[in-house]
N, C-alpha and C positions, 0 to 999 in steps of 0.2 A: 500537666500541673500535678504537683505532689499534694497528698492530703495534708490538711491543716494539723499542726501539732496539738496534742491534747491539752486542755486547760488544766490549771492546778486543781480545780474542783473535780474534773473528770478523773484525774490521777488519784486524788484523795478518795473518791468513791470506789474506784477499782481496788485501791489498797485495802479499804475497809472490807470489801468482798473477799479478798484473798485472806485477810486475817481471820474473818469469821469462818471461812471454809476450811482453811488449812492449819491454823495455829490455835484456835480457841477450843479447849477441851473441858469437859465437865467430869467431876469425880471427887475424890478426896485427896487433896494435895497439901504438902508443906512447902511454904515459900522460903526464899533466901532470908527473909526477915524473921523466919521462925513461926510466922502466923500460919494457921490452917485456912484452907480455902476450898470452896466447892467448884472453883474453876481455875484454869491455868492457861496462860498464853505462852506457847512455845514459839517465841519469835523467830527462832532459826528456821522454822518451817516456811517462813516468808522471806527473811533476810538472805537466806542462802539458796534462793530460787531466782531465776533470771528476771521474771516480770516483777516480782516483789522487790527485789534489789533495785531495779530500775525506778520503780515508783518511789521507794524510800529515798533513793539518791536525789531525785528531782525535788521532793518536798523538803528534805533536810538541807539541801543546798540553798533553797529559797530562805530558810530560817537563818542559815549562817550568813548569807549575804545581807539580809535585813538587819542582823546584829552587828554588821561591820567587822566580823572576825577575820583573822588571818590564818587561824588553825582550828581544827575540829578533831575531837577524839573522845575516848571514854574507857570505862573499865572493861578489861578482857573478861570474858569471851563474848558477852552479849553485844558490846559495841563494835567489835572487830569488823563484821560484815557491813555494818551501817557506815563506819568510817570509810571502808573501801568503796562502797556504793556512792557515797557523797563525794569522795575524791574523783571517782570516774566521771560523775556528773559535772564536777568543776572543770576537769580537764576538757571535756567535750564542749563546755560553755566558754572556755577561755578564761576562767576565773582562777587566779593564783591562790592556791590553798595548800597548807601543810596538814598532815594527819599524824596522829599518835595513838598509842594504846597505853593503858595503865595496868601494870601487873598487880595481882592481888597482894603480893609482898615484894620487897626489894630482892634483887638477885643476890645470891651469896657468892657469885663469881664475876669475872669480868670487871665492869665498872661499878657493879653493885647498885645499878639504878632501878627505879620502879617505873619510870616513864620511858617508853621506847618510841622513837620516831624523830623526825627532823623538826622538833619544836624549839624555836629560838627563845632565848631568855627574854622575858617581858612581853611575850606575844599576847594578843587578844584572842581569847579562846571561847568556843562554844563546846560544851560537854554534851555528848550524844549518848542516849540510853535506849534500850529496847522497851522494857516494861519496868515501871517504878511502882513500888508499894509505899514504903516509908521514906525512901530517898537515902537510906543509910549508906549503901554502896556508892552512890553518887557523891555524897559528901566525903567519903574516904578517898575516892579518886581525885576530887577537887583538892583535898589536902596535899596529896602527893604532887600534883601538877603545880600548885602554888609553891610548895617547898623546893622542889627540884628545879623548876623552870621560871620561878617568879612571874608566872603568867597571870594575866588579868582575865578572870572568868566573866564574860559578858552575858551569858545565857546558858541555861540547861534546857535541852529539848529531848523529850522522850517520844517514842512512837505511841505508847499507850500508858496512860495514868490510871491506875487501879482505884484512885480516889480514896486512898487509905492513909493520907497524911504526907505524901511526898512533897506536894506543892507547898504546904504549910511549913514543913521542915526546911526545905531548900530556900524558900523565901525568907524564913526567920533567920537563916544563916547569912542573908544579905545578897542572894543571887536571884536573877530573873528566871522564871520557869515557864515553859510552854510544852504542850503535848499535841501531837498530830490528832490524837483521839483520846477521849476518856472512855472508860469501860462502859459507861451509860450510852455513849454514842455508838457503841458496838452492840447495843441491845441487851446488856447484862446489868442487873441491879448490883451496885457495889456492896461489898461485905460490910457488915456493921462493925464499928469500932476500929 
């Protein structure tokens, strides 16, 4: 008899342990939003490691399936390994899913596109993120996906929400938002303002 598969809660608990042990750093940091912070989450320390990628793939796939999406992707570089992990989990589970990444700028050669991957026009999409602060990069990625692919964004899912306005900004723009964890759930007091 093979061992029982881990539950979503067990996977979530293990992912929290991995983030706290390997990705959470304290010091003096400047974030992509330009804000200063006493902590930083280097998501790639978890998303580019086998166990972390497996956990993220399982949890993100559950979010994508719950949203009824046919594609998932996000802004390069943070979303790249998350997209790969989610696609691998989908393939293992027999879930048909397309993936894509959004370049920070349009290419100045080839097709001149900003969205890379097999994203069909009009697809229903979940945007994936590693860590969100204000949601500015997410909204920029959404703009590119809607412009180039006429996609319908059904949800944005982050691994960690720093609780500094991302949810409010993303929801104010008309999109559903979810996070696997808030920074408080990882034991860190969110920054003021």
